[in-house]
Structures are given as C-alpha cells and as structure tokens.
The first five atom37 places (N, CA, C, CB, O) and aatype in JSON, in Angstrom:
{
  "aatype": [12, 11, 1, 4, 19, 7, 10, 13, 19, 10, 10, 7, 0, 10, 19, 0, 0, 14, 7, 9, 7, 0, 16, 15, 11, 0, 14, 19, 9, 19, 9, 11, 16, 5, 0, 13, 7, 1, 19, 10, 0, 0, 14, 2, 8, 10, 0, 10, 18, 18, 17, 16, 14, 6, 11, 1, 3, 1, 1, 9, 8, 4, 16, 7, 15, 4, 10, 16, 0, 17, 14, 14, 10, 9, 19, 1, 15, 0, 7, 0, 19, 14, 1, 1, 10, 0, 1, 19, 1, 7, 16, 13, 7, 16, 19, 1, 1, 14, 3, 7, 1, 10, 5, 19, 16, 18, 2, 1, 10, 14, 10, 18, 16, 18, 8, 0, 3, 14, 1, 2, 1, 14, 10, 4, 2, 2, 19, 3, 7, 17, 13, 19, 19, 1, 0],
  "atom_mask": [
    [1, 1, 1, 1, 1],
    [1, 1, 1, 1, 1],
    [1, 1, 1, 1, 1],
    [1, 1, 1, 1, 1],
    [1, 1, 1, 1, 1],
    [1, 1, 1, 0, 1],
    [1, 1, 1, 1, 1],
    [1, 1, 1, 1, 1],
    [1, 1, 1, 1, 1],
    [1, 1, 1, 1, 1],
    [1, 1, 1, 1, 1],
    [1, 1, 1, 0, 1],
    [1, 1, 1, 1, 1],
    [1, 1, 1, 1, 1],
    [1, 1, 1, 1, 1],
    [1, 1, 1, 1, 1],
    [1, 1, 1, 1, 1],
    [1, 1, 1, 1, 1],
    [1, 1, 1, 0, 1],
    [1, 1, 1, 1, 1],
    [1, 1, 1, 0, 1],
    [1, 1, 1, 1, 1],
    [1, 1, 1, 1, 1],
    [1, 1, 1, 1, 1],
    [1, 1, 1, 1, 1],
    [1, 1, 1, 1, 1],
    [1, 1, 1, 1, 1],
    [1, 1, 1, 1, 1],
    [1, 1, 1, 1, 1],
    [1, 1, 1, 1, 1],
    [1, 1, 1, 1, 1],
    [1, 1, 1, 1, 1],
    [1, 1, 1, 1, 1],
    [1, 1, 1, 1, 1],
    [1, 1, 1, 1, 1],
    [1, 1, 1, 1, 1],
    [1, 1, 1, 0, 1],
    [1, 1, 1, 1, 1],
    [1, 1, 1, 1, 1],
    [1, 1, 1, 1, 1],
    [1, 1, 1, 1, 1],
    [1, 1, 1, 1, 1],
    [1, 1, 1, 1, 1],
    [1, 1, 1, 1, 1],
    [1, 1, 1, 1, 1],
    [1, 1, 1, 1, 1],
    [1, 1, 1, 1, 1],
    [1, 1, 1, 1, 1],
    [1, 1, 1, 1, 1],
    [1, 1, 1, 1, 1],
    [1, 1, 1, 1, 1],
    [1, 1, 1, 1, 1],
    [1, 1, 1, 1, 1],
    [1, 1, 1, 1, 1],
    [1, 1, 1, 1, 1],
    [1, 1, 1, 1, 1],
    [1, 1, 1, 1, 1],
    [1, 1, 1, 1, 1],
    [1, 1, 1, 1, 1],
    [1, 1, 1, 1, 1],
    [1, 1, 1, 1, 1],
    [1, 1, 1, 1, 1],
    [1, 1, 1, 1, 1],
    [1, 1, 1, 0, 1],
    [1, 1, 1, 1, 1],
    [1, 1, 1, 1, 1],
    [1, 1, 1, 1, 1],
    [1, 1, 1, 1, 1],
    [1, 1, 1, 1, 1],
    [1, 1, 1, 1, 1],
    [1, 1, 1, 1, 1],
    [1, 1, 1, 1, 1],
    [1, 1, 1, 1, 1],
    [1, 1, 1, 1, 1],
    [1, 1, 1, 1, 1],
    [1, 1, 1, 1, 1],
    [1, 1, 1, 1, 1],
    [1, 1, 1, 1, 1],
    [1, 1, 1, 0, 1],
    [1, 1, 1, 1, 1],
    [1, 1, 1, 1, 1],
    [1, 1, 1, 1, 1],
    [1, 1, 1, 1, 1],
    [1, 1, 1, 1, 1],
    [1, 1, 1, 1, 1],
    [1, 1, 1, 1, 1],
    [1, 1, 1, 1, 1],
    [1, 1, 1, 1, 1],
    [1, 1, 1, 1, 1],
    [1, 1, 1, 0, 1],
    [1, 1, 1, 1, 1],
    [1, 1, 1, 1, 1],
    [1, 1, 1, 0, 1],
    [1, 1, 1, 1, 1],
    [1, 1, 1, 1, 1],
    [1, 1, 1, 1, 1],
    [1, 1, 1, 1, 1],
    [1, 1, 1, 1, 1],
    [1, 1, 1, 1, 1],
    [1, 1, 1, 0, 1],
    [1, 1, 1, 1, 1],
    [1, 1, 1, 1, 1],
    [1, 1, 1, 1, 1],
    [1, 1, 1, 1, 1],
    [1, 1, 1, 1, 1],
    [1, 1, 1, 1, 1],
    [1, 1, 1, 1, 1],
    [1, 1, 1, 1, 1],
    [1, 1, 1, 1, 1],
    [1, 1, 1, 1, 1],
    [1, 1, 1, 1, 1],
    [1, 1, 1, 1, 1],
    [1, 1, 1, 1, 1],
    [1, 1, 1, 1, 1],
    [1, 1, 1, 1, 1],
    [1, 1, 1, 1, 1],
    [1, 1, 1, 1, 1],
    [1, 1, 1, 1, 1],
    [1, 1, 1, 1, 1],
    [1, 1, 1, 1, 1],
    [1, 1, 1, 1, 1],
    [1, 1, 1, 1, 1],
    [1, 1, 1, 1, 1],
    [1, 1, 1, 1, 1],
    [1, 1, 1, 1, 1],
    [1, 1, 1, 1, 1],
    [1, 1, 1, 1, 1],
    [1, 1, 1, 1, 1],
    [1, 1, 1, 0, 1],
    [1, 1, 1, 1, 1],
    [1, 1, 1, 1, 1],
    [1, 1, 1, 1, 1],
    [1, 1, 1, 1, 1],
    [1, 1, 1, 1, 1],
    [1, 1, 1, 1, 1]
  ],
  "atom_positions": [
    [[0.85, -1.16, 0.0], [0.0, 0.0, 0.0], [0.9, 1.24, 0.0], [-0.97, -0.01, 1.22], [1.86, 1.31, 0.77]],
    [[0.59, 2.2, -0.85], [1.37, 3.42, -0.92], [1.1, 4.28, 0.3], [1.05, 4.2, -2.21], [-0.02, 4.28, 0.83]],
    [[2.09, 4.98, 0.74], [1.95, 5.9, 1.89], [2.48, 7.26, 1.48], [2.72, 5.37, 3.14], [3.39, 7.36, 0.66]],
    [[1.91, 8.28, 2.03], [2.34, 9.64, 1.77], [3.67, 9.91, 2.45], [1.29, 10.66, 2.24], [3.93, 9.39, 3.54]],
    [[4.49, 10.7, 1.82], [5.73, 11.14, 2.43], [5.39, 11.95, 3.67], [6.59, 11.98, 1.43], [4.48, 12.79, 3.63]],
    [[6.08, 11.71, 4.73], [5.85, 12.47, 5.96], [4.56, 12.09, 6.67], [0.0, 0.0, 0.0], [4.0, 12.91, 7.39]],
    [[4.1, 10.87, 6.48], [2.84, 10.45, 7.09], [2.91, 10.46, 8.61], [2.46, 9.08, 6.6], [1.91, 10.71, 9.28]],
    [[4.09, 10.17, 9.14], [4.22, 10.13, 10.59], [4.64, 11.49, 11.11], [5.23, 9.05, 11.02], [5.81, 11.85, 11.07]],
    [[3.68, 12.24, 11.6], [3.94, 13.55, 12.2], [3.31, 13.59, 13.57], [3.4, 14.7, 11.3], [2.47, 12.75, 13.9]],
    [[3.71, 14.54, 14.35], [3.15, 14.65, 15.69], [1.67, 14.93, 15.64], [3.86, 15.75, 16.46], [1.2, 15.67, 14.78]],
    [[0.93, 14.34, 16.55], [-0.52, 14.52, 16.6], [-0.91, 15.98, 16.7], [-1.1, 13.74, 17.76], [-1.9, 16.39, 16.11]],
    [[-0.16, 16.77, 17.42], [-0.45, 18.2, 17.54], [-0.44, 18.89, 16.19], [0.0, 0.0, 0.0], [-1.27, 19.77, 15.96]],
    [[0.46, 18.52, 15.32], [0.51, 19.12, 13.99], [-0.69, 18.69, 13.16], [1.79, 18.74, 13.29], [-1.13, 19.45, 12.29]],
    [[-1.21, 17.53, 13.4], [-2.36, 17.05, 12.63], [-3.61, 17.87, 12.9], [-2.62, 15.59, 12.96], [-4.45, 18.04, 12.01]],
    [[-3.74, 18.38, 14.1], [-4.96, 19.07, 14.5], [-4.86, 20.57, 14.25], [-5.25, 18.81, 15.98], [-5.82, 21.3, 14.5]],
    [[-3.75, 21.05, 13.77], [-3.48, 22.48, 13.69], [-4.52, 23.27, 12.91], [-2.15, 22.7, 13.08], [-4.93, 24.33, 13.37]],
    [[-4.96, 22.79, 11.75], [-5.86, 23.61, 10.94], [-6.98, 22.75, 10.36], [-5.1, 24.31, 9.81], [-6.71, 21.92, 9.5]],
    [[-8.22, 22.94, 10.8], [-9.32, 22.16, 10.29], [-9.74, 22.53, 8.89], [-10.47, 22.28, 11.19], [-10.48, 21.78, 8.26]],
    [[-9.31, 23.66, 8.38], [-9.67, 24.06, 7.02], [-9.06, 25.41, 6.72], [0.0, 0.0, 0.0], [-8.44, 26.04, 7.58]],
    [[-9.22, 25.83, 5.51], [-8.69, 27.1, 5.06], [-9.8, 28.14, 5.18], [-8.15, 27.01, 3.61], [-10.89, 27.93, 4.65]],
    [[-9.54, 29.23, 5.84], [-10.55, 30.27, 6.02], [-10.74, 31.1, 4.77], [0.0, 0.0, 0.0], [-9.94, 31.03, 3.84]],
    [[-11.81, 31.88, 4.74], [-12.11, 32.75, 3.62], [-11.12, 33.92, 3.6], [-13.56, 33.27, 3.71], [-10.65, 34.37, 4.64]],
    [[-10.81, 34.39, 2.42], [-9.96, 35.54, 2.26], [-10.64, 36.52, 1.33], [-8.56, 35.14, 1.72], [-11.69, 36.22, 0.75]],
    [[-10.05, 37.72, 1.19], [-10.63, 38.7, 0.28], [-10.31, 38.35, -1.16], [-10.12, 40.09, 0.62], [-10.94, 38.89, -2.07]],
    [[-9.35, 37.47, -1.4], [-8.98, 37.03, -2.74], [-9.69, 35.72, -3.06], [-7.44, 36.86, -2.87], [-10.36, 35.13, -2.21]],
    [[-9.53, 35.28, -4.31], [-10.08, 33.98, -4.68], [-9.47, 32.9, -3.8], [-9.82, 33.68, -6.19], [-8.28, 32.97, -3.49]],
    [[-10.24, 31.91, -3.38], [-9.72, 30.88, -2.49], [-8.87, 29.82, -3.19], [-10.86, 30.21, -1.79], [-8.36, 28.9, -2.56]],
    [[-8.71, 29.97, -4.52], [-7.93, 29.0, -5.29], [-6.97, 29.78, -6.18], [-8.85, 28.06, -6.14], [-7.33, 30.78, -6.8]],
    [[-5.72, 29.3, -6.23], [-4.72, 29.86, -7.14], [-4.14, 28.71, -7.96], [-3.59, 30.63, -6.36], [-4.44, 27.54, -7.7]],
    [[-3.31, 29.04, -8.94], [-2.61, 28.03, -9.73], [-1.12, 28.16, -9.41], [-2.87, 28.21, -11.28], [-0.56, 29.25, -9.43]],
    [[-0.5, 27.02, -9.11], [0.94, 26.99, -8.87], [1.57, 26.06, -9.89], [1.27, 26.54, -7.41], [0.9, 25.19, -10.44]],
    [[2.85, 26.23, -10.13], [3.58, 25.35, -11.03], [4.48, 24.46, -10.19], [4.4, 26.15, -12.08], [5.27, 24.95, -9.38]],
    [[4.37, 23.15, -10.4], [5.18, 22.2, -9.65], [6.07, 21.43, -10.6], [4.3, 21.23, -8.84], [5.75, 21.29, -11.78]],
    [[7.19, 20.93, -10.1], [8.1, 20.14, -10.92], [7.44, 18.84, -11.36], [9.39, 19.84, -10.16], [7.52, 18.46, -12.53]],
    [[6.78, 18.17, -10.44], [6.25, 16.84, -10.72], [4.98, 16.85, -11.55], [5.99, 16.13, -9.44], [4.77, 15.94, -12.35]],
    [[4.11, 17.86, -11.38], [2.78, 17.82, -11.99], [2.46, 19.0, -12.89], [1.76, 17.73, -10.93], [1.37, 19.06, -13.45]],
    [[3.37, 19.92, -13.04], [3.08, 21.1, -13.84], [2.14, 22.03, -13.08], [0.0, 0.0, 0.0], [2.29, 22.21, -11.87]],
    [[1.18, 22.6, -13.78], [0.23, 23.53, -13.16], [-0.83, 22.78, -12.37], [-0.43, 24.43, -14.23], [-1.52, 21.91, -12.91]],
    [[-0.96, 23.1, -11.09], [-1.98, 22.48, -10.24], [-2.72, 23.56, -9.46], [-1.34, 21.44, -9.28], [-2.19, 24.66, -9.24]],
    [[-3.92, 23.24, -9.05], [-4.69, 24.15, -8.2], [-4.15, 24.09, -6.79], [-6.2, 23.8, -8.23], [-3.71, 23.03, -6.32]],
    [[-4.19, 25.23, -6.1], [-3.69, 25.31, -4.74], [-4.52, 26.3, -3.94], [-2.2, 25.71, -4.73], [-5.2, 27.17, -4.5]],
    [[-4.46, 26.16, -2.63], [-5.04, 27.15, -1.73], [-4.14, 28.38, -1.76], [-5.2, 26.58, -0.26], [-3.0, 28.29, -2.22]],
    [[-4.61, 29.53, -1.28], [-3.78, 30.74, -1.28], [-2.45, 30.59, -0.52], [-4.55, 31.88, -0.68], [-1.51, 31.33, -0.78]],
    [[-2.37, 29.64, 0.4], [-1.11, 29.4, 1.12], [-0.17, 28.46, 0.35], [-1.41, 28.8, 2.5], [0.83, 27.98, 0.9]],
    [[-0.48, 28.21, -0.92], [0.34, 27.41, -1.84], [0.37, 25.93, -1.51], [1.75, 27.94, -1.85], [1.3, 25.23, -1.91]],
    [[-0.63, 25.43, -0.79], [-0.77, 23.99, -0.59], [-1.61, 23.44, -1.73], [-1.41, 23.65, 0.8], [-2.68, 23.96, -2.04]],
    [[-1.12, 22.38, -2.36], [-1.83, 21.77, -3.49], [-3.21, 21.31, -3.06], [-1.02, 20.59, -4.06], [-3.44, 20.95, -1.9]],
    [[-4.13, 21.33, -4.02], [-5.49, 20.85, -3.76], [-5.68, 19.47, -4.38], [-6.54, 21.84, -4.32], [-5.12, 19.15, -5.43]],
    [[-6.48, 18.66, -3.69], [-6.73, 17.27, -4.08], [-8.23, 17.0, -4.14], [-6.05, 16.3, -3.11], [-9.03, 17.71, -3.53]],
    [[-8.58, 15.95, -4.88], [-9.94, 15.4, -4.81], [-9.8, 13.93, -4.44], [-10.73, 15.59, -6.16], [-8.73, 13.34, -4.61]],
    [[-10.88, 13.34, -3.95], [-10.88, 11.95, -3.52], [-11.85, 11.16, -4.39], [-11.26, 11.82, -2.01], [-13.0, 11.58, -4.57]],
    [[-11.4, 10.03, -4.94], [-12.22, 9.29, -5.9], [-13.57, 8.81, -5.38], [-11.45, 8.12, -6.38], [-14.52, 8.79, -6.16]],
    [[-13.74, 8.42, -4.1], [-15.1, 8.06, -3.67], [-16.09, 9.22, -3.86], [-15.09, 7.62, -2.21], [-17.27, 8.99, -4.14]],
    [[-15.62, 10.44, -3.7], [-16.51, 11.59, -3.89], [-16.73, 11.88, -5.37], [-15.93, 12.82, -3.19], [-17.74, 12.48, -5.73]],
    [[-15.8, 11.47, -6.21], [-15.96, 11.65, -7.65], [-17.04, 10.71, -8.18], [-14.62, 11.41, -8.38], [-17.8, 11.07, -9.08]],
    [[-17.1, 9.51, -7.62], [-18.05, 8.51, -8.11], [-19.5, 8.9, -7.85], [-17.76, 7.17, -7.48], [-20.34, 8.78, -8.74]],
    [[-19.8, 9.35, -6.63], [-21.22, 9.6, -6.33], [-21.55, 11.04, -5.93], [-21.66, 8.7, -5.23], [-22.68, 11.35, -5.55]],
    [[-20.54, 11.93, -6.03], [-20.76, 13.37, -5.8], [-21.27, 13.69, -4.39], [-21.75, 13.91, -6.81], [-22.0, 14.66, -4.2]],
    [[-20.9, 12.87, -3.41], [-21.26, 13.13, -2.0], [-19.99, 13.28, -1.18], [-22.15, 11.98, -1.43], [-18.94, 12.75, -1.55]],
    [[-20.09, 14.0, -0.07], [-18.96, 14.17, 0.85], [-18.77, 12.87, 1.64], [-19.19, 15.39, 1.81], [-19.68, 12.42, 2.34]],
    [[-17.57, 12.29, 1.53], [-17.23, 11.09, 2.29], [-16.14, 11.35, 3.31], [-16.81, 9.97, 1.36], [-16.02, 10.62, 4.29]],
    [[-15.32, 12.4, 3.09], [-14.23, 12.71, 4.01], [-14.79, 13.5, 5.19], [-13.09, 13.5, 3.29], [-14.98, 14.71, 5.11]],
    [[-15.04, 12.78, 6.28], [-15.56, 13.37, 7.51], [-14.79, 12.77, 8.68], [-17.12, 13.12, 7.66], [-13.98, 11.86, 8.5]],
    [[-15.03, 13.26, 9.86], [-14.4, 12.7, 11.07], [-12.9, 12.71, 10.99], [0.0, 0.0, 0.0], [-12.3, 13.75, 10.71]],
    [[-12.27, 11.57, 11.25], [-10.81, 11.5, 11.3], [-10.16, 11.76, 9.95], [-10.39, 10.14, 11.82], [-8.99, 12.15, 9.89]],
    [[-10.88, 11.57, 8.87], [-10.35, 11.87, 7.53], [-9.92, 13.33, 7.43], [-11.41, 11.56, 6.44], [-8.95, 13.66, 6.76]],
    [[-10.67, 14.21, 8.12], [-10.39, 15.64, 8.04], [-9.07, 16.04, 8.7], [-11.51, 16.41, 8.67], [-8.55, 17.12, 8.44]],
    [[-8.54, 15.18, 9.55], [-7.26, 15.47, 10.19], [-6.14, 15.48, 9.16], [-6.97, 14.44, 11.29], [-5.31, 16.38, 9.16]],
    [[-6.13, 14.49, 8.29], [-5.1, 14.4, 7.25], [-5.45, 15.23, 6.02], [-4.9, 12.97, 6.84], [-4.56, 15.73, 5.33]],
    [[-6.73, 15.4, 5.74], [-7.2, 16.05, 4.52], [-8.13, 17.22, 4.85], [-7.91, 15.04, 3.6], [-9.35, 17.09, 4.69]],
    [[-7.6, 18.36, 5.29], [-8.46, 19.51, 5.6], [-9.18, 20.03, 4.35], [-7.63, 20.64, 6.23], [-8.54, 20.22, 3.31]],
    [[-10.48, 20.25, 4.43], [-11.22, 20.76, 3.27], [-10.92, 22.25, 3.05], [-12.73, 20.55, 3.47], [-10.56, 22.97, 3.98]],
    [[-11.07, 22.7, 1.82], [-10.93, 24.12, 1.5], [-12.27, 24.78, 1.78], [-10.48, 24.33, -0.01], [-13.23, 24.62, 1.03]],
    [[-12.32, 25.52, 2.88], [-13.57, 26.09, 3.4], [-13.63, 27.58, 3.11], [-13.68, 25.83, 4.92], [-12.62, 28.28, 3.18]],
    [[-14.82, 28.08, 2.78], [-15.08, 29.51, 2.62], [-16.29, 29.88, 3.46], [-15.31, 29.89, 1.12], [-17.1, 29.02, 3.82]],
    [[-16.41, 31.17, 3.76], [-17.55, 31.62, 4.56], [-18.81, 31.81, 3.75], [-17.2, 32.92, 5.25], [-19.91, 31.68, 4.28]],
    [[-18.66, 32.12, 2.45], [-19.85, 32.31, 1.61], [-19.56, 31.85, 0.19], [-20.29, 33.79, 1.62], [-18.42, 31.86, -0.26]],
    [[-20.61, 31.46, -0.5], [-20.48, 31.03, -1.89], [-19.99, 32.19, -2.75], [-21.83, 30.5, -2.44], [-19.33, 31.97, -3.77]],
    [[-20.32, 33.42, -2.36], [-19.89, 34.59, -3.12], [-18.38, 34.8, -3.12], [0.0, 0.0, 0.0], [-17.87, 35.55, -3.94]],
    [[-17.67, 34.15, -2.21], [-16.21, 34.26, -2.15], [-15.52, 33.42, -3.21], [-15.72, 33.85, -0.78], [-14.31, 33.5, -3.37]],
    [[-16.3, 32.61, -3.93], [-15.73, 31.68, -4.91], [-16.13, 32.11, -6.32], [-16.2, 30.23, -4.63], [-17.3, 32.02, -6.69]],
    [[-15.15, 32.58, -7.11], [-15.48, 32.93, -8.5], [-15.82, 31.65, -9.27], [-14.3, 33.68, -9.19], [-15.25, 30.59, -9.01]],
    [[-16.73, 31.76, -10.21], [-17.12, 30.6, -11.02], [-15.96, 30.11, -11.88], [-18.33, 30.94, -11.91], [-15.8, 28.91, -12.1]],
    [[-15.15, 31.04, -12.36], [-14.02, 30.69, -13.23], [-12.77, 31.45, -12.8], [-14.35, 30.98, -14.7], [-12.84, 32.53, -12.22]],
    [[-11.61, 30.85, -13.12], [-10.31, 31.51, -12.95], [-9.64, 31.58, -14.31], [-9.41, 30.75, -11.91], [-9.81, 30.67, -15.13]],
    [[-8.89, 32.63, -14.56], [-8.17, 32.78, -15.82], [-7.24, 31.58, -16.04], [-7.36, 34.1, -15.84], [-6.56, 31.13, -15.12]],
    [[-7.23, 31.09, -17.25], [-6.37, 29.99, -17.68], [-6.66, 28.66, -16.99], [-4.95, 30.36, -17.45], [-5.81, 27.77, -16.97]],
    [[-7.85, 28.52, -16.41], [-8.28, 27.25, -15.81], [-9.58, 26.87, -16.5], [-8.46, 27.36, -14.23], [-10.52, 27.66, -16.52]],
    [[-9.66, 25.69, -17.06], [-10.8, 25.28, -17.88], [-12.08, 24.98, -17.11], [-10.44, 24.09, -18.65], [-13.17, 25.23, -17.62]],
    [[-11.97, 24.46, -15.92], [-13.16, 24.02, -15.18], [-13.88, 25.16, -14.48], [0.0, 0.0, 0.0], [-13.51, 26.33, -14.6]],
    [[-14.92, 24.77, -13.73], [-15.7, 25.75, -12.99], [-15.63, 25.45, -11.49], [-17.17, 25.76, -13.47], [-15.47, 24.3, -11.06]],
    [[-15.76, 26.51, -10.71], [-15.7, 26.42, -9.26], [-17.08, 26.66, -8.67], [-14.68, 27.42, -8.68], [-17.94, 27.28, -9.3]],
    [[-17.27, 26.18, -7.48], [-18.52, 26.38, -6.76], [-18.31, 25.98, -5.31], [0.0, 0.0, 0.0], [-17.18, 25.93, -4.82]],
    [[-19.41, 25.7, -4.64], [-19.35, 25.26, -3.24], [-20.33, 24.13, -3.02], [-19.64, 26.44, -2.28], [-21.28, 23.94, -3.78]],
    [[-20.09, 23.39, -1.96], [-20.99, 22.34, -1.51], [-21.09, 22.47, 0.02], [-20.49, 20.9, -1.94], [-20.11, 22.8, 0.68]],
    [[-22.25, 22.22, 0.54], [-22.44, 22.27, 1.99], [-21.99, 20.94, 2.58], [-23.93, 22.58, 2.36], [-22.51, 19.89, 2.21]],
    [[-21.03, 20.99, 3.5], [-20.54, 19.8, 4.17], [-21.55, 19.33, 5.22], [-19.17, 20.06, 4.82], [-22.42, 20.11, 5.61]],
    [[-21.46, 18.08, 5.68], [-22.36, 17.59, 6.72], [-22.33, 18.43, 8.0], [-22.02, 16.17, 7.05], [-23.33, 18.48, 8.73]],
    [[-21.19, 19.1, 8.28], [-21.11, 19.95, 9.47], [-21.64, 21.36, 9.23], [-19.67, 20.02, 9.94], [-21.59, 22.2, 10.13]],
    [[-22.15, 21.63, 8.03], [-22.75, 22.92, 7.71], [-21.82, 23.92, 7.03], [0.0, 0.0, 0.0], [-22.29, 24.92, 6.5]],
    [[-20.51, 23.67, 7.05], [-19.58, 24.6, 6.41], [-19.64, 24.48, 4.9], [-18.14, 24.36, 6.91], [-20.05, 23.44, 4.37]],
    [[-19.22, 25.54, 4.19], [-19.16, 25.54, 2.73], [-17.77, 25.16, 2.27], [-19.57, 26.91, 2.16], [-16.77, 25.75, 2.69]],
    [[-17.7, 24.16, 1.4], [-16.42, 23.69, 0.87], [-16.34, 24.06, -0.61], [-16.26, 22.15, 1.07], [-17.33, 23.94, -1.33]],
    [[-15.18, 24.49, -1.04], [-14.96, 24.85, -2.44], [-14.93, 23.58, -3.29], [-13.64, 25.66, -2.61], [-14.38, 22.56, -2.88]],
    [[-15.53, 23.67, -4.48], [-15.52, 22.56, -5.43], [-14.9, 23.01, -6.74], [-16.95, 22.01, -5.66], [-14.9, 24.2, -7.07]],
    [[-14.38, 22.06, -7.49], [-13.88, 22.27, -8.84], [-14.52, 21.19, -9.7], [-12.29, 22.22, -8.91], [-14.34, 20.0, -9.44]],
    [[-15.25, 21.61, -10.7], [-16.02, 20.66, -11.53], [-16.84, 19.72, -10.64], [-15.06, 19.83, -12.44], [-16.9, 18.51, -10.87]],
    [[-17.46, 20.3, -9.62], [-18.34, 19.64, -8.66], [-17.62, 18.67, -7.72], [-19.39, 18.9, -9.4], [-18.29, 17.93, -6.99]],
    [[-16.29, 18.65, -7.71], [-15.54, 17.79, -6.79], [-15.06, 18.62, -5.59], [-14.33, 17.14, -7.52], [-14.41, 19.64, -5.78]],
    [[-15.37, 18.2, -4.37], [-14.88, 18.9, -3.18], [-13.35, 18.92, -3.14], [-15.43, 18.25, -1.89], [-12.71, 17.92, -3.47]],
    [[-12.77, 20.05, -2.74], [-11.32, 20.22, -2.72], [-10.76, 20.16, -1.31], [-10.95, 21.54, -3.36], [-11.36, 20.66, -0.36]],
    [[-9.58, 19.53, -1.19], [-8.9, 19.32, 0.08], [-7.42, 19.63, -0.07], [-9.1, 17.87, 0.59], [-6.87, 19.58, -1.17]],
    [[-6.76, 19.96, 1.05], [-5.31, 20.0, 1.09], [-4.84, 18.76, 1.84], [-4.78, 21.34, 1.78], [-5.65, 18.04, 2.44]],
    [[-3.54, 18.5, 1.81], [-2.98, 17.41, 2.6], [-2.15, 18.03, 3.72], [-2.1, 16.44, 1.72], [-1.31, 18.9, 3.47]],
    [[-2.38, 17.6, 4.95], [-1.79, 18.25, 6.12], [-0.26, 18.3, 6.13], [-2.25, 17.55, 7.36], [0.3, 19.21, 6.73]],
    [[0.42, 17.38, 5.49], [1.88, 17.31, 5.54], [2.56, 17.83, 4.27], [2.31, 15.9, 5.79], [3.79, 17.76, 4.17]],
    [[1.8, 18.34, 3.32], [2.42, 18.9, 2.12], [3.21, 20.16, 2.46], [1.34, 19.22, 1.05], [2.74, 21.0, 3.23]],
    [[4.42, 20.29, 1.9], [5.09, 21.58, 1.98], [4.5, 22.51, 0.9], [6.65, 21.43, 1.79], [3.83, 22.05, -0.02]],
    [[4.75, 23.8, 1.03], [4.26, 24.75, 0.03], [4.81, 24.39, -1.35], [4.66, 26.21, 0.41], [5.98, 24.03, -1.49]],
    [[3.95, 24.48, -2.36], [4.33, 24.28, -3.77], [4.84, 22.87, -4.1], [5.38, 25.27, -4.14], [5.5, 22.68, -5.11]],
    [[4.53, 21.88, -3.25], [5.03, 20.52, -3.5], [4.04, 19.46, -3.06], [6.37, 20.31, -2.79], [4.06, 19.05, -1.9]],
    [[3.16, 19.01, -3.96], [2.22, 17.94, -3.6], [2.95, 16.62, -3.38], [1.15, 17.78, -4.7], [3.84, 16.25, -4.15]],
    [[2.56, 15.9, -2.32], [3.22, 14.64, -1.99], [2.33, 13.41, -2.19], [3.68, 14.69, -0.56], [2.84, 12.3, -2.25]],
    [[1.03, 13.59, -2.29], [0.13, 12.44, -2.19], [-0.71, 12.16, -3.43], [-0.78, 12.63, -1.05], [-1.84, 11.68, -3.31]],
    [[-0.2, 12.43, -4.6], [-0.96, 12.11, -5.8], [-1.05, 10.6, -5.97], [-0.32, 12.76, -7.04], [-0.05, 9.89, -5.84]],
    [[-2.24, 10.1, -6.26], [-2.49, 8.68, -6.5], [-2.15, 7.83, -5.27], [-1.68, 8.21, -7.7], [-1.59, 6.74, -5.39]],
    [[-2.51, 8.34, -4.1], [-2.33, 7.62, -2.85], [-3.7, 7.4, -2.24], [-1.38, 8.38, -1.86], [-4.38, 8.36, -1.9]],
    [[-4.11, 6.16, -2.1], [-5.39, 5.8, -1.5], [-6.57, 6.55, -2.11], [-5.35, 6.07, -0.02], [-7.52, 6.91, -1.41]],
    [[-6.51, 6.78, -3.42], [-7.62, 7.43, -4.12], [-7.6, 8.94, -4.12], [0.0, 0.0, 0.0], [-8.56, 9.55, -4.59]],
    [[-6.56, 9.57, -3.61], [-6.43, 11.03, -3.6], [-5.58, 11.45, -4.79], [-5.8, 11.54, -2.27], [-4.54, 10.85, -5.07]],
    [[-6.04, 12.5, -5.5], [-5.34, 12.97, -6.69], [-5.2, 14.5, -6.68], [-6.08, 12.51, -7.95], [-6.12, 15.22, -6.3]],
    [[-4.04, 14.96, -7.12], [-3.8, 16.39, -7.28], [-4.72, 16.91, -8.38], [-2.31, 16.69, -7.61], [-4.95, 16.22, -9.37]],
    [[-5.23, 18.12, -8.2], [-6.1, 18.73, -9.21], [-5.2, 19.55, -10.14], [-7.23, 19.64, -8.56], [-4.64, 20.57, -9.74]],
    [[-5.08, 19.09, -11.37], [-4.26, 19.78, -12.36], [-5.07, 20.89, -13.01], [-3.73, 18.79, -13.43], [-6.26, 20.76, -13.28]],
    [[-4.37, 22.0, -13.25], [-5.04, 23.17, -13.84], [-5.01, 23.1, -15.36], [-4.37, 24.46, -13.37], [-5.53, 24.0, -16.03]]
  ]
}
C-alpha cells in the first residue's frame, strides 16, 4: 500500500488547521510544480486534491478522522468563490458539508489540502484514491 511522504507527524501538527478560512482574494490559485506542472492550490500554496469516492457519487465522504489528514478548502460564503479563474478550464462552486460549512468545489468535486504537504510541492498524488487537481 502506498503511503504519503511524511505520514508520521506529531498529533499536535495534525490538529493544527481544520480548514482554510475565507480571504478577500479567490480561495484558489494556480501553482507550477516540478512533478505535476500547473496544479490548483489554496492561497497558502498547498496543493489541492480530490478523492475518488466523492468523484463517483458526488457526495462528501471525508468526515471525522479523515479531516485530520485532509483539511477541506472552506469559505464563509459562496460569493467568495469565482465561477471561473483565468487559464483554468473548469468551474468552481461550493458544496455544503455535513457539518454545515461551505467547501470549495472544482467541476463539482470537493477540494482538500494534505496536512503534511510543503508549500508548492504535492506529496500524495495517487495515494489511496487522492489525486492532485491539475489546472
């Protein structure tokens, strides 16, 4: 079974951030990575991922302990999410999570970061059904 680089981190670091807060800018940017080229990222330059179980049936499956490793990209309002970004083909939106928060979507797929990714460097593509979102 594949494992993410840096999977073993202190529990305190795992709980540090339950999600990305809303900003005055778009909640998604495009970064260029060596391994994957242009990928979508949160404003803090953490790569964004989608999870294949959510791709299959368009429902939120990452809840509970899943959120420790995979914090969702959260916004305070749907208006904070532009429908389109320059030079990105897909469309953005939001979905209401089971806990009531709004999560950013790309082509209707909920977006997540990985807790142990360094800035501008995705580590968990094709690991346990998680994939980097390419721009």
